[in-house]
N, C-alpha and C positions, 0 to 999 in steps of 0.2 A: 804221633797224631797220625802221620801216613797211614800206619797198618790199621790203626781202630777204623778210621773211612774205608778203606777198603773191605775190612768185615762189615761195616754199615751199609754201604752199598748193596750187599749180596746178603743182607739181613732177610729178606721173605724166603729165600731158600733154607734159613736153620727154623723157620716158625713153620714149615709144613708138615702135615703129617707122615709119620713113616709106617709104612707094610707096603705089602703088596696090594691091595685093593687103592692105594692111596697114590698110587706112582704113576707115571705118565699125564696124559692130559688132564685126569680127574683128579691130578694134585693140589690141595687145598690146605688154608692155614687150621689152625687150631681157634675156636670159637672166639675167645678171647684175646687172639695177639692180634696186636697192630703195630707191624714191622713201619710202614708209614710214616705214622705218628712216631715212633719211635727214634726215626732215622731224624724226623725234623729237629726232633727235643736234642740229641746229639750236635746237630749244625747249628743249631740255636746256642747250645752250651759253647761250642767250639768258639764260633764265628762272632759272639757279642758280648762275651764272659757275663752273661746274665746268672743270677743264683736260682736255686731251686725255688724257692717261694714268687720270684719273677716270674719265670716261665710257669708255673700252673696258674699263676694272677690274668695272665694276659685273656683278653676280648678280642674276638675277631674284630672289632670296631679300632682294635689300636693298630692293624695291620694295613697299610698302606702300599699298594693297590691289595684287597684282599680278593679279587677274581683272580681264579688260577691262570687264566690265560694271559692275563694282564702282568701277574707278578712274575711270570716265564721271562716275560720281556723288557721288563722295568730294570734300570740302571740303579734307581735311585728309591729303593722300595726300604720302607722305615717301621719299627713300631713306636709309637707316640705316648708320653704320659707314663714310661713305665716307672712305676713307683721301686725307689729303692730304700736304702737304710737312712735314716734322718731323715723324713719327710721329704726327700729329695724326687724330682721327677725329672726323666730325660727323655731323649729323642734316641734309638737305637738303628744303627742302619744295615742292613742285609747282604750278605755277600752272596755270590753266585750260587754257593753249597745250600745254602738256608733258604735263598729264595725257591730253588728247584725242588727241594725235600719239601717246603710245605705248599707249594702248587700241586706235588702227588698228592700229599695227606690230604688237601682240601678237594682233590678232585675226586679222590677215590676210596677211602675212608670214611672221612668225617659226616658226609651229608646221611648217613645210614645210623651212627651214633647220636648225629643231632636232631632226626626226626622223633627216636625216642627219648629225647631229653626236655626238661624244662630250661635247660640252659642253651637256648640257641647262639647266645652273645657269647660264649667259651671258647676260647680258640682250638685248644688240646682236650678232646674229651674221652674220658674215659669208655671201655668199651660197652656198650648197651646190654651185651649178653651179662654183664657180669650184676647179680642179684645186690648186692650190697654196694653198689656204688652212690653216689650223692644224686639227690634228685637234680641236679643241675649237671648233672656228671663231670663236674671239675676236679681234674685230679689232686691229689694231695703230693705236699712236698716230699714225702716219706717214699709215696711211688716213684717219682724221680728217680732216687738213692735205689730202687728196687731195678729200674730200666737199664740204668748206668751199671749195676753190679751184673746183671744178664749180658749185657755186650762184653763186659770186661773178661767174663768167663768165657765166651765164644772166642774172645781176640786172644786169649791166654792157652787156649784150646787150638789153636789153628797157627799161630805166630811163635817163633823161639821167643825166650825172654831176652830184654835188651835193657841197656843200661837206663837207670831215671832220666828224664826227660825234665828243663828246665819248665818252673811254675808258668800257669798260663797268663797271671799277671804280668810276668818278668818279660815272656815273648811278647805279649802286647806292647808293652814299653818299647820292649827292641823294632818292633815293627812301624810304630808310630813315630820314631824318632824322638821318644820322652815328650812328647808333646803334651803338656799337663791338661788344658781343655779337651783332647780326644781321651786320655786316660780317665778323666773324672766322666766323660760320656761314657764310656765301655765298662768302670768298674762300678761305678755308684757311689762316690766317694769322693767330697768335697773337702776333706778335712787332710792336710798336708803329713799327718802323722801316720794315716792308714796308707797314702800313696806309697809314702817311703817303705813303708812295712812289707806291702804286699809285691810291689817291683824289685826288693832286693836281688841279686844274682844269687843261686845256691851257689853250695860251697865248693863244688869242683870250678865251677867256672870263674867264681872270684881266686882261688887257686890258682887257674892258670893266670890269670894277671900277673899274681907274683912272680911266674916262672918268665913271663916277656921284660920283667925289670933289667 
């Protein structure tokens, strides 16, 4: 996760147009590129455990506070009314990385795309320069796959291969001290069966428990 964050924090440089005429002070990103939005999406996925459909379904009025300046200073920023599986609804709190990434996106990239969209209420918008985008500008769940895939390829090209890490849900379980209420909030599952399924330790960690006996 640390190495992916390292790539995400430099994501703007990867979107710059290449070539001699684009170097230096005139460097700019591709027309469809939204690096700040993509960074915000990655930090939302990392910090909250939201699913693809939950991320693209977010509206601006679910973010508290939604003002970039206040969001940078707030220590209890949150997303309200997040719809999960089984018609569940929960409040999700945002960590510092997610708050800062969202504030950057709201201040710098979103205004231009919102002005060219009928979906001013949508939090994360597709680029206004994309002719085939939805009228309200809302991203599709599949677009999250594309964004994550691109960042994954950038990561693999920049970083040496590492061992598989523990699943996100297991890490959340460890970080929260196996607190059931917090896991329900983060994962969006109220059913014990799903909580047990997603928070089981991976094989390498389970094998390590045996070694310590």
